[in-house]
Structure formats: C-alpha cells, structure tokens
C-alpha positions as CSV (number, residue, x, y, z in Angstrom):
1,M,0.0,-0.1,-0.2
2,I,1.1,3.3,-0.9
3,S,1.1,6.1,2.3
4,W,2.5,9.0,0.3
5,I,5.3,10.0,-2.2
6,S,7.6,12.4,-3.1
7,G,8.8,12.9,-6.3
8,D,9.4,15.7,-9.3
9,L,6.7,16.9,-10.6
10,V,6.4,16.4,-14.2
11,D,3.0,17.6,-15.5
12,F,-0.6,18.5,-14.1
13,W,-3.8,18.8,-16.3
14,Q,-7.2,18.8,-15.7
15,T,-10.3,16.5,-17.6
16,N,-13.7,17.7,-16.9
17,Q,-14.0,18.4,-12.7
18,K,-11.1,16.0,-12.3
19,F,-7.8,17.4,-11.7
20,F,-4.6,15.6,-11.9
21,V,-0.3,15.6,-11.2
22,L,2.3,13.4,-12.9
23,I,4.9,12.7,-10.6
24,N,8.7,11.2,-11.8
25,C,9.6,9.0,-8.3
26,Q,12.4,7.0,-8.7
27,G,11.9,7.0,-12.9
28,L,8.4,6.0,-12.3
29,G,5.6,7.9,-13.6
30,Y,3.0,8.0,-10.6
31,E,-0.5,9.9,-12.3
32,I,-2.4,11.1,-9.4
33,Q,-6.3,12.8,-8.9
34,I,-5.6,15.9,-6.2
35,L,-7.7,18.4,-5.2
36,E,-8.6,21.6,-7.2
37,S,-7.5,23.9,-4.5
38,F,-3.6,22.4,-5.1
39,F,-4.0,22.1,-9.0
40,L,-5.1,26.1,-9.2
41,K,-2.0,26.8,-6.6
42,L,0.0,24.8,-9.4
43,K,-1.3,27.0,-12.3
44,K,-1.1,30.0,-10.4
45,N,2.9,29.2,-9.5
46,Q,3.6,27.7,-12.7
47,I,5.4,24.8,-10.8
48,S,7.4,22.4,-12.7
49,N,9.9,20.3,-12.1
50,K,9.8,20.6,-8.4
51,N,10.0,18.0,-5.6
52,I,6.6,17.5,-4.0
53,T,5.0,15.3,-1.2
54,L,1.4,13.9,-1.4
55,W,-0.2,11.6,0.8
56,I,-1.9,8.8,-1.2
57,K,-5.2,6.9,-0.7
58,H,-4.8,3.9,-3.2
59,I,-8.2,2.6,-4.2
60,K,-7.7,-0.8,-6.5
61,K,-10.5,-1.7,-8.6
62,E,-10.5,-4.8,-11.2
63,D,-9.9,-3.3,-14.1
64,S,-7.7,0.0,-13.0
65,D,-5.9,1.2,-9.7
66,L,-6.5,4.7,-8.7
67,L,-4.3,7.4,-6.8
68,F,-5.5,10.3,-4.7
69,G,-3.2,12.6,-3.4
70,F,-3.6,15.3,-0.7
71,T,-1.0,18.0,0.6
72,S,-2.0,16.8,4.4
73,K,-2.5,13.8,6.2
74,E,-5.6,15.5,7.8
75,Q,-7.1,16.0,4.0
76,K,-6.5,12.1,3.1
77,N,-7.9,11.2,6.4
78,F,-11.1,12.8,6.0
79,F,-11.2,11.7,2.1
80,I,-11.5,8.2,3.9
81,E,-13.5,8.8,6.2
82,I,-16.3,10.1,3.4
83,L,-15.7,7.2,1.3
84,S,-16.3,4.7,4.0
85,I,-20.0,6.1,4.1
86,R,-22.2,3.4,2.3
87,G,-23.0,4.6,-1.4
88,V,-20.3,7.4,-1.5
89,G,-17.8,7.1,-4.2
90,S,-14.3,8.5,-5.1
91,Q,-15.2,11.4,-7.2
92,I,-18.3,12.4,-4.8
93,S,-15.6,12.2,-1.9
94,M,-13.6,14.3,-4.1
95,A,-16.1,16.6,-5.3
96,I,-16.9,17.5,-1.4
97,L,-13.5,18.1,-0.5
98,N,-13.2,20.2,-3.9
99,K,-16.1,22.5,-3.1
100,F,-15.4,23.1,1.1
101,S,-13.1,22.8,3.3
102,I,-12.5,20.1,6.4
103,N,-13.7,22.1,8.7
104,E,-16.8,23.7,6.6
105,V,-17.9,19.9,6.4
106,I,-17.6,19.5,10.0
107,N,-19.8,22.7,10.7
108,A,-22.1,21.6,8.0
109,I,-22.4,18.2,9.5
110,K,-22.6,19.3,13.3
111,T,-25.5,21.7,12.0
112,Q,-27.2,19.5,9.8
113,N,-26.9,21.7,6.9
114,K,-28.5,19.4,4.6
115,K,-28.8,22.4,2.1
116,L,-25.5,22.8,1.9
117,I,-24.5,19.2,1.5
118,C,-27.0,18.6,-1.2
119,S,-25.0,21.7,-3.2
120,V,-22.1,19.1,-4.2
121,P,-22.9,17.5,-7.7
122,G,-24.0,14.2,-7.1
123,I,-25.4,14.4,-3.6
124,G,-29.0,14.4,-2.9
125,Q,-31.7,14.2,0.1
126,K,-30.8,10.6,0.8
127,M,-27.1,11.0,0.5
128,S,-26.8,14.1,2.6
129,D,-29.1,12.9,5.5
130,R,-26.6,9.7,5.5
131,L,-23.6,11.8,5.1
132,I,-24.8,13.9,8.1
133,L,-25.9,10.8,10.4
134,E,-22.6,8.8,9.7
135,L,-20.0,11.2,9.6
136,K,-21.2,12.9,12.8
137,S,-20.5,9.7,14.5
138,K,-17.2,9.0,12.9
139,L,-16.0,12.4,13.6
140,K,-16.9,12.2,16.9
141,S,-15.2,9.2,17.6
142,K,-12.1,9.1,15.3
143,F,-11.4,13.1,14.7
144,K,-12.4,14.4,18.3
145,S,-12.6,17.7,17.4
146,E,-13.4,19.9,20.5
147,I,-13.3,22.8,19.1
148,L,-16.4,22.2,16.3
149,F,-18.0,19.5,18.5
150,E,-18.2,20.4,22.1
151,E,-22.1,21.7,22.9
152,E,-20.6,23.7,26.0
153,K,-17.1,25.6,25.7
154,S,-15.7,27.6,28.6
155,K,-16.3,31.3,27.6
156,D,-12.5,32.0,28.0
157,E,-11.3,29.2,26.1
158,L,-11.6,29.6,22.4
159,E,-12.9,33.1,22.1
160,I,-11.3,34.3,19.1
161,K,-12.9,36.2,16.1
162,D,-10.4,36.2,13.3
163,P,-11.2,33.8,10.9
164,E,-7.3,32.3,10.1
165,I,-6.7,32.2,13.4
166,I,-9.5,30.2,13.9
167,K,-8.4,27.9,11.0
168,L,-4.6,27.8,12.5
169,M,-6.3,26.6,15.9
170,E,-8.7,24.1,14.3
171,D,-5.6,22.5,12.1
172,L,-3.4,22.5,14.8
173,Q,-5.7,20.4,17.5
174,L,-6.0,17.4,14.2
175,T,-2.6,17.6,13.8
176,L,-2.0,16.9,17.7
177,Q,-4.7,14.0,17.7
178,S,-3.0,12.5,14.4
179,L,0.3,12.5,16.3
180,N,-1.4,10.9,19.2
181,Y,-1.4,13.5,21.8
182,K,-4.7,12.6,24.2
183,N,-7.5,15.2,23.6
184,K,-7.5,16.2,27.7
185,E,-4.0,17.1,27.6
186,I,-4.4,19.3,23.8
187,K,-7.4,21.2,25.5
188,T,-5.4,22.1,28.8
189,I,-2.6,23.8,26.3
190,L,-4.8,25.2,23.9
191,P,-5.5,28.5,26.0
192,I,-1.9,29.0,26.2
193,I,-1.2,28.8,22.6
194,I,-3.7,31.5,22.0
195,K,-2.1,33.8,24.6
196,E,1.3,33.0,22.4
197,I,-0.5,34.3,19.4
198,D,0.4,38.1,19.3
199,F,4.0,37.6,20.8
200,F,4.4,35.4,17.5
201,A,2.8,38.0,15.5
202,K,4.5,40.9,16.5
203,K,7.8,38.9,16.3
204,E,9.0,39.8,12.7
205,N,5.3,38.2,11.4
206,N,6.6,34.8,12.8
207,L,3.2,33.7,13.1
208,S,2.8,30.0,11.5
209,F,1.5,26.9,11.6
210,E,4.8,24.9,12.3
211,N,5.5,27.4,15.0
212,L,2.4,27.2,16.9
213,L,3.0,23.5,16.0
214,K,6.5,22.8,17.4
215,L,5.4,25.1,20.9
216,A,2.2,23.1,21.3
217,M,4.8,19.9,21.3
218,N,6.7,21.6,23.8
219,Y,4.5,22.1,26.3
220,L,2.8,18.8,25.7
221,D,6.1,17.0,25.9
222,K,7.0,19.1,29.1
223,D,4.0,18.4,30.5
224,S,4.6,14.3,30.0
225,S,8.2,14.2,31.4
226,N,7.1,16.2,34.7
227,L,4.2,13.5,34.9
228,A,6.7,11.1,34.4
229,R,8.9,11.9,37.2
C-alpha cells in the first residue's frame, strides 16, 4: 500500500472536473488525482520540475488502480472517512473536498446543514441524510474535534474572532490528535497557545502553523516528562 509519495512534478492537467498531477518518483511516473485547490496553486505559480510530497489513498479496482493525493494527512484521513459512507464513491468524496474545506464540512455536519451538503454535484437528499448521520458519529469518535463538537465551551477557552486564527487552531488540534497526543492534554494547552499568538504575530511576522505546532508539542512533551518524574 502507498501511504505517501515524494518526487518531481512532471505535469499537471484538468479533465472535466478532475485534476491530476504526474510525478516522477525514482524513474516511475505516477498519475495522481488531486484537489482543485492544489491544482490552482500549481497553475498560479507555474510550478514544474519541483519536488512535491503527497499523502496517497490507493484504490484498487478490477480494471484499474487509482491514486488520490492530498497535501496533508488530515485531508487524506477525511477523504477516507467520507469514502467509508455507504453509497459514496471516490469522485463524490473528492467533489466534497473540492467545494468545501474540512472545517466547513464538519460545521455542516454539526449543524445538519443539508442544503449545503446537497449543493455538491451528485449528492441528493437521501445521501446527504446518510452523510450527516454517519459522519457525525465517525468524526466524534475518530477526530474528536472539541473546537467544533463540544456543545459547551468555556468562554475564555477559544474566544477568537479572526477566521485565520480559528483555522490555525483547528488544524493544530487535528494535527496533534493525529500525532497521538491525548485530547485532554491538548485541551489544556490550547488557551496557552492562543495567548502566545500575539507574541508570534508581532515578532517579525513569525506567526505560522509550524511555529504553533512546535510550541504546542513543547508544552505537551514538557507536561508528559513532568508526570513521568
């Protein structure tokens, strides 16, 4: 099974509403379907002969092998969760992620926004009902995103109005969960990270996801070592 691939970008193209890249990895050319957002980024920057890394979902069929590539592990895992819903195929799963971000889908599931889900081509009323019902259960148990699913949040915990900061914090929590940090531990350090955001923003515009992730991991690892003593 292919988990991820790293190689030189040879070409990228669009066929109808599908987007593809061709990657040269150790002399082999891998044709991979990607999300529209990544395709537009490649097109805008006119990137070629550049090494790129994609997280891969390999789907084997009787007459073909399909590769789907994502720029983050969270996108790949979310794609797999959507794909596991009965009656939802790979192209509908890609269509959902082409139209909405992960957080937009999660919020639609949380608020049972059937109209938004049905706006994706190929999804009707019955499928939207099934997606909302099954994904809500899966997301609570596997992603455990308290930022989005906790019904009662403490007022001082995540009182943020800037949508970019909200997105950073949501991505941070999902990434920490994927790195096997415990949800309770993550919850305790989030308010600390929020307080540090102004410092990073003022320090030579040094606010980035990578810096916040390093800071969060430092706090979490420090807490774990203190408990181990």
